[in-house]
Phi, psi and omega in degrees: 000133183283167181298321180299322181292323182284339179286331183289174178295129181283156177298135184243008172071190186284330181283131181294131171268115186305321181295316179291321179298318178299318180298322180291316180294320177297321177296319178298317177299318181294318179298317178298317180299316188275323187247351182072179182297323182298328181264006183275127176209160176298324179300314181295320179294317180300316178299313183295320183273353186054046179238157177281143176303321179301324178296315180297314181292335177291323183269327179231104189292353180206164175302320181297320180297319178293319178298320179296322177295319176300314181300313182295324180294326181276342189284120177227083183241117180288136174256105185295155173226080187270348186093002179221124188297322179295315179296322178300311183292320177297314179299318178299313181295319177300315180296318180295314179300318180296319180296312179298323184285321192261357179229168178292349187295330178298316178293323178298312184292321177301318179294321178298316179298318179296315181295327181296342180288337184232001183231117184297322180292324176293319179298318180293318179296319180293320179297318179295317177298315182298325179299316179294320179294322178300317179295318180297312179293325178299337178298327177297321180290320179296320176298318180295323178298317180297332178274355180086013180273344185232136181298151184297332185267008180280132178273109182300329180293324178291319177299317178299321177296320179297317179294317179297321180299317177299314182295312182298321179300317179294321178295312186288339177256009178055049178242059185267005176259024183302140178291147180302324181298321179290318177300316182296322178296315179298316179296320179299320177298319180293314186286319187258348181086176182242008177284168179296149182296000000 
C-alpha cells in the first residue's frame, strides 16, 4: 500500500466510529450551507469528509437518512412543561416555528418532505423520524393526562399528529411568523374540540 493510501481515512468497518461519523455529519452540514439542498449529494459529502461513499452508505443508507441526522443534530427545540397542556403545546409550536425560521433546519426539513414525495427511501426515513417525534410530542399529552387535563381514552399519538400537521403546514407554506394568538386558537381547538360548549 502506497504512502498516499495510508494518509487517507482508514476503513472503519460496519461499527460507527464516533469521530469519523461526526466528521461526516459536519461535512454534510458544510455542503448544505455552501451548496444548498440542490447541491447536496453523498459524493459531495464524501469529498468534504475525505471518507469513502461505501462507509457513508453503510451508516446512512440514503441521502435522506444523512439529512435527517443533520437535521436532528441542529434541532434544539424546548418542550415546555408549564403544568398546563395548552401552554405546553403553544410554547412548543412557538419554539419550533422560531427554530425553523431562524436556523437552516427549516429548509432542510422542507427539502426532506419534498424529497419524500418521489423517493421511497426518503419517505421511509421521514416516516421513521416522524414516529419518534410523535412519541416525543405525545409525552406532553401523557403529562397532561396524569394531571387530569386529558381524558383517559385520548390517543396521545393522534393529538401529536394533529399538532405536527399544523406545524408542517406552516413550514411548507413558509408561514413561520404566525402570531401567538393564532397558534393559541389552533391549540385550543385541538384541546377543547370545536363542538358547542
